[in-house]
N, C-alpha and C positions, 0 to 999 in steps of 0.2 A: 489822366487815367488814375493816378494815385489818390486824388481826393475822392473819386467815386468808390474805389476799392475801400478806402478807410471808412467812408460814410456807410457803406454796406456792412462792414464788419462791426461797426458800433451799433447799427440798427438791429443786427442779428443778436448781438450781445444783449441789448435792451429787451428784445422779444424773449429771449431765452430766460432772463431774470423774471420778466413779468409772468411767464408761464410757470415758473417753478416757485412763485411766492407761497402758494398753499403748502407745497412740499417742505419748504425751508422754515415756515413758521410753525407747522404743526409737528408735534412730538410723534416720532415713528411715521412721519408723513411719507406717502408714496404716490405714484401716479395712479390714477383710477383705472381700473381694468374695463377697457371698452370692447373687449371680444365677446362674442355671443356665448361662448362657454363660461364666462365669468358672470353672466347676467342670471340671477337666481329666478326671476320672474319667467323668463324664457324657458329655463331648464325645467320649471315646474309644470310648463305646458307641453313638455316633450320636444322642445326645439333646441338643437345643439348645433355646433359648428359643423361645416362640411366634412372635415376629417373624422370627427367622432361619428356623424351619421354613417359615412362610408364604412368605418370599422364595424358598426353595429349591423349594417346590412350584409357585410361579408361574413360576420359571425353567423347570422341567422341563415345565410345561404349554404354555408358549409356544415350545417347540422344534419349530416348524413350518417345512418347507422352503419358501422364497419361490417364488412362481409365476414360472416363466420365460416371458417374453414375447418371445423371440428367434426365433419361428417354429417352435419344436419341437412346440408344442401348437396350431397354427393350426387354425381352424375352416373347413370346406369350404362353410359357408352364407354367403349374402349378408346375412342378417339381423343379424349381430353386428358 
C-alpha cells in the first residue's frame, strides 16, 4: 500500500509542477481566467455567466414605478 501511495503523491507533484510552469517562468504570471465572465469576445456578444445574467434579468424585472401616494391617485370611496 505504501508504494502506491508514494507513487501517487509523486505523480501528483509532477503534474502540479508541469501545470504551473507557465506561471512560474512568466513575470507576474497567473492562471488564465477560464470563466465566461472573463472572456472578452463572449462579453462583446452579450453572453455572460449565469449569475450575471440572473442579476440582469432580476434588475430588469423589478423596474416597476413606485406608487405615488401624494393625492394623485386618491380614491373617492370611504372604505379605503
